[in-house]
N, C-alpha and C positions, 0 to 999 in steps of 0.2 A: 505494498497502500503506499502512497507515494506521504510525506510525512509533509505536504502543503495544504495547514492546514488553514484555509481565508476567511473564515466566518469573521472579522471585523475588518473584511475588504485589503484589496493591497493598498498597504500601509505610503505608497506613496503620491495614491491618486485620489485626491479630498483631503484627504488626512493631514499631509500636512500644512497647507493653506491653515483648516481650521485650529494648528498650533501656533500657528508664529501667533509673537505677540504684539499691538497693535503700534501702530509708528508713536515716534514721538515726534513734538514738531521742532524739530531743530535739523538742518543740514546736513546732520550725518548721517539721521539713520538711512537714506538710500545706499548712503556709498557705502554702510558698514554691513545690508540685508545684500548688496550686490555683491561686496566680496565671502561673502558666509557662503550664496550660491556658488559662485566660482569654485571654491574648497572641496566643496561636495562633487565636485561635475570632475577636478583631478582625482580625489578621494577614487570614483568612478574610471573614471581614466586611467590610473594606475592598477583600478586591478585589473581592467582588461589585455596591458603590458605584462599582468605576473602571469594572468592564463597560458596567453599569448607561448610565454618564455618556459612556461614549463610544462607546456602539450596537455599531460592528463594530471591525473589524482584523485584522492579519496574526498569522501565527501566531506571528513574531519580537517585534512586538510585544506579543504574553501573557506568554510569557518570560518580554521582559524588565523587565513588571512583579512577575511572581512575586517574579524576582532581588530588586528593590527592596522587595518588601514580607518579603522571607527565608525564603520557604519553601520554596527551590529552594537545592538544590549544583548539580543539573549538568539538561539541555533534557531528559530521559529523565521525572523529579521532574515534570515539568509537564506532561505526557502522561498522569501519574499521578490532577495532580489535574486539569485536562479532562475527562479519562470522570467520574471523579465528579460535577464543575458537570453532562455533559450525566444523569449517571444526576436527582440532583436539580430535570431541570429549568428550570439556568438559560442555557443556553449550547448555540449547534450547533456543527462547526464543516464544512467545504466536505467533499467528499469527497475529494479532493486534501491536506485536511492545512494548504493555507497560509493560509487566510483560514477567521476567526468571528466568531459574531452572539449577540448574547445574545438571552433567550428574551423573548416578548413578558411583563407583566404580568401574572399570572392567582391566580385561585387556585380551589384541591382540595379537593374536601372528601376525609376519610378515608375510607378502605371500609367501618372497623369500629366509626367513630361522627358518625354522621347529621347531631350537632349539633360540631360540628369542622370547620376551613376550616383547610387554611393556607396561607400565599402561597411563589409562588413563582417565577421569571422576573426583570423588571427592577424596583430596590427603587431608594430613594436613603433619606437619614436623613430629609430635611424627611417623607416619605409614614409611613414607621414612628413621629413626633410626632404625625401627625395622626388614630394609628389610636388614643391614649391614649385615647381615652373607649369602649374597648371593650377586655374583659375580654383582658389581652396575655398566652401562655404562651412566654417563648424558650427554645429546647433545645436543649441542645447536642448536637453531633453525635458518634456513638459512635466513640472514639477521638479527637476531634479533626478527623476527617477533609475537615471540609466551612464552610460558614458557617452560624450554626446556623439552626433553625428557627421560624417565623414564626407561634404558630399564632394564632388569633381561636373564641373559643364564640360564634359569631352567625348568625343568620340569612345568609345567601349573599346577597341580594337587599339587604337593609339594607344591609350591607358595600357593594356599588357601589354604589351609592346615597348614602352617604354621601359616600363617597371622592369621588365624581365634581362635588359640588354644591362639599368643602371645595377640590380641589386640580383641578377638573377633570383629574382623570386616570383612566382607561378603565382596568376588571379583566374581565380575560375569563373569565366562569363555567367550569370545566372539568368541574364538577359530579367525580364517582369516579370520577377518570383511569386511575386504574388498571387497571379496570372497561372502560373505553371501549376501551384501549387494546389488552389481553389478547383484546379477540372482534373483533377485524379483524387481529391479529398474522398471519402464515402456517404455516402446519405446517414444520411440520422444513424437510421439501422444499424445499417456496417459499422458504424464507430463502434456503434454500443456492442452491436456483435461481439468486435475485437479487443472489449476491455477484458482485461484478468477478471474471476474470478469466484469463490468463495461458494461450494456447494453447501455443504452442513458446516454449520457453526451453531456454540452448544451457548446460548443466549442466556441464558439462567446462572453463567461466571463474569456476567458483565453488567454493570449498568447504562442503562440507555436510555439515549436526550434522541428526539426528534430535532429538526430543524423545522420551523414555522413559516421562515419566510426572512424574518430577520432574527433570532437565537436557538439557541438549541434549550428543551424544554425537558425535562423524564417523565418518560413517554411510560407507560404501563400496558398499552392496546396489541403490543405485541410481542406475542411469545409463541414458545412450539413446543406440538402436541403430540402423537403417536410418526413421525418421523416431516411434521408437515409446520410450515408459519405460519401464521394469523395473524393479521393485520395490512396495513395500506401501503404502499408503493414508496417511500420514499428515503431523504437524506440523512439517517440516522450514525451518532455516536457513541462504539461499543470502549467502553472503557473497564476497563480489568483490576478492579479491585479487591483482588483474590493472589491479586502476585504482589510482593514486595516490589518490582518495576514499575506495577499501574503504568501501565501505556494506555494509550487509546486510537481506535480506527475510526476512521470515515468513511462507512460505503453505503450506499445505495442501492437498499433492496425491494429489486422485483418482483411484486410476489403474485406474479402471472409464469413467469420461470422459476420461481422459485429459491433466487442464486442474492449471492450480498457480489454486489460490483465494485470495480475498481479501479480511484484513475482520478485523475487534476478534481481540486479539490469546487470549483469554478466549473465543470468540465459534471459531478456531480448537484450540485444547486440545481444547474442547467432542465438535466431530466427532472427534479425533484422536480420543479417549477411545473411541469407540461403536467404529470403527475395528478401538481393539486389545480391544474387550469389556470395559471396565474397567465397572465396576458403579457404577450410580448412585442414588442415588433423594433423598426427601424424606419429611419429618418433617415433620405437622404439628399444633398443642396449636390446638382446638380451644377450649380454654377461656382458653388465655392470647395467640391470635391471634397466634401464629410458623409461623415455615416457617423449618425448619434444614435443610441442604443441605452437603456435605462442599467444602471451599474447591475441593481440587484439582479439582472436578466445578461450581466456576463454570460460571454461566451465557448465555450469550452474551450481548450488550449490551442488548438489544432487551427480550431477557422478561424481566432483571432492571430494568430499566426498568420494568415494569410493579407488582413485587413491590415497589423504592421508592418510587414514589408514590403506596401505598397508606398510604405512612404521615406518607410527607418525609425517611424516619431514613434515611442507610446503615445495612448490616445490623452485625449488634456479630458482632466473634471475640472477643471477648475473655474468657467467660463460657465457650466450650468451646473450647477449641483446638483445633484444625485443620478449625470447621467456620464454616459463618457463618451467620445468627441473626437474620432478617429480620421486621420490626414491622411487626400492625395486618392479616395478612394470612386474608383469612377459605377458608372449602373452598369451596368458589364458585369464588376467584379461583384456587388454587393444583391444582385441576380441571380449573380450563381450560388452564391453563400444562402440568400437567406432562405433559395430553395431547396436547399443540401437538411437545410434547417428549417423547415418547414413553420418561416417565421413571415409575418403578411410585411409587406414593402412601400412605404409612406414615397414618390419623388413629386415634391414641390402639390401632394393635395392633391396630381391626378389619379383617375379609374386605372389597375391596374388588373388584365385579365387573367387567370384561372390558367396557369398550366396544363397541358394537355397528359404529363407526365409529372410523380412530383419527384424526378433527375434533375439534372441540372437543363432541360431545354431551353429556351429562350423566352422569353412573356415576350407577350406585346398589353401595346396600352391602345387601341383598338375599340372601340368599346363598339356592339352594334348596337342600331337601334328600339329592340327587340329583349336591348339585355336585361337579367334581374338580377334584381341587390340582395343577395346571401349574406345572412349575418354570415360575419367573422366566426363566433361562435359555433356552427352547425357545417362549415368547412373546417374547423378544429376535429369537429368531430367527426367528420366522415375522413378524416388520412387518418385520425385514431384507430380507423377500425378497421382502416385497410390495414395498416401497422398489426392490428387481433388478426385479422385473415392470415397474417403472415404467419403466427407462433403456432397459430390454430392449422393452418395447410395441411402440417407434418401425423396429428391424431385425428382433424375429422374429415382432409384428403377433401373430396367429393365435393362436401356440405358447403365448401367454401369458396372450391372455384368456379363458381359461375358470379362470385363477390369481389375474387382479386379478379378478376380476368374484366367486370364493368370500370373498376374504378381504376385502374388501368388505362383504357382508353376512352375512357367515356365520363371521368371528371367535371368537364364541364357540362353535360346534356339532360343534368338532373334522372338519368334513366341508372343510378348509383340506388337510389332510393328502394322500390322494390325490391331490393338484394336487402341491401342491409332491413326491409324488414325481415325476409325471409331470416336473413342469420339470429335476427333476435332473438325470433320466432323458434332458433334450436332448441330442440328438447337435450340435446346430449352437451351443451356446453357449460365446462369446469362451473362447479360449483360460485368461484369467488368471480365467473365475468357475470352470470345472469342478474346481477344489479346496475352493471354498465350497460348489456343489454336492455336490458325492460328500461332503464332510464332514455337509452338514446332510441325505444321504440313510442316512447312516447313525445318524444321530442318532435320526429319525425311524425308523428301522428296531426302534432299541433300544427304544421306547415299545410298552408291550402295551396298545392303546390299544382301546375299541373304538369305536363311534360313538355315542352320543348324542345325541341333542336338549338337555340341559340342558344349562343355563349350566356355563360354567367360573368354579369364583371362583378367585382366586388372592390371599397370604397379602404383599402386593406391603409 
């Protein structure tokens, strides 16, 4: 299990500003504040230099150097820092979290500026000195949350060749890494399936708390009986209070699959929000090339990484409290990622039609004159049922095949409604799913819709 427990949010985004003292009414305060910020940025730069020179090491070595640089006061903060380094493309961590390694030196093209690139991965001071012949733009991370971004305005081929000749240093050309990563990322179902999990867990050995959307609260409704877990899907913290070491695990309990899933904390919280039907959306400003999401709905790490690689900058939380703002995001990139995460996307208040598939096909913004405004809750429930059908396929085969076909081929035509009704009336459905099917059937009965073949436009 990853030790990234971010129940209080990333300490670099939103919390630092709240901890700042009010400016005093004298001319020296702005200068002192600027000097303090520059000192923090230099420490992160020195951390990257150390990572680059060392190459790889144990997790304890990373924690120790963070302490030496006075970037942390406890181990948990080291996990926050390393997560941001992973998002920015500087380092990677082993699956068990015991080892780390630096990423190779790479040139990445900005997603919305073809003439601008930035550096990530391994870098040392002497290499940066060799880049002085180019037009370098050094940009601090928002809220000083990481090493400064080194941007260069030049042709990538020329830059790579010049560096190779001067320092015999080979740079990888990643191109528009954000788009490349977004295109190969799995659909949300595929990502969930790829998570490691624990099939059997003796809950009697743990103190159990459940995430309620803001904090962990004591939970007594989840228990095990005769090898079956009773309780709702969600994010849980299990603390072993019977062992002298007293360790905690943050796991997502999948009630349908009867599994305890491991993963990055934000990813587990994202799944918990979906299980609790917490509304989540993304807002894109085509003119400013920014994407905004609620901080409480932060995406799983691998999907957020695609957003950050678009510009090489961490999200900003200072200008709009409670929200995260990502820079350099194109509409195409936003559509691919939101489709894979099954999230509604607002594009300057325009209507966006549903995709023909829940995969990565590009949506269209043209709506028919016969379009029907379908409530977003209905769309989300339809997609949830499609995922449920995938789960049940292996158990009930033919019973869910019509639904699966309809969802895959006719999501835009309301032809999935009668098929959903058929599945809701299944007598062979597993007991834990029956309440969900009954609730969905009631929702369908309240929809007084005809069976048009026109497109459904949804104001997301």
